[in-house]
C-alpha positions, 0 to 999 in steps of 0.5 A, spaced: 519 825 274 517 832 273 513 834 279 506 838 277 507 843 283 514 846 280 514 851 274 520 853 271 521 860 269 527 864 266 530 869 270 527 874 265 520 872 266 521 872 274 524 879 274 518 881 270 513 877 275 516 881 280 516 888 277 508 886 276 508 884 283 506 877 282 511 874 286 511 874 294 517 878 293 516 885 294 518 889 288 522 894 292 526 888 295 534 889 294 537 885 289 544 883 289 547 881 283 552 875 283 559 875 281 561 872 274 565 867 278 560 865 283 559 858 281 566 857 280 567 857 288 560 855 290 560 849 294 554 845 297 553 845 304 549 839 307 546 839 314 549 834 319 546 827 319 545 828 327 537 827 326 533 822 330 526 819 329 521 821 334 514 821 335 511 828 337 504 830 338 502 837 336 496 840 335 492 838 329 491 846 326 499 847 327 500 840 323 495 842 318 498 849 317 505 846 315 502 841 311 498 846 307 505 849 305 507 844 301 512 838 301 517 838 306 513 840 312 516 836 317 523 839 315 520 846 315 517 844 322 524 842 324 527 849 322 522 853 326 524 848 332 532 849 330 531 857 330 527 857 337 533 853 340 538 858 337 535 864 339 534 861 346 542 859 346 543 867 344 546 865 337 541 869 333 
């Protein structure tokens, strides 16, 4: 099932968009080319399954802001909380 909010582009198309300033990435942002054998050694790292379902009350405007960012808003909210916890622990 194809999602309407996903656009598929070639690397050349993305580079052209970036060069014209039509992406969120700055045109002068550094680009790191990957080595030819990168995918031979790559592996998927899945997050731990230690998640707990919880009822959480948040400010309406905060929830609305995350929802406007698109699908995965709850995962993004969790990532922000994770970042805060790691910073508080002194890991960052």
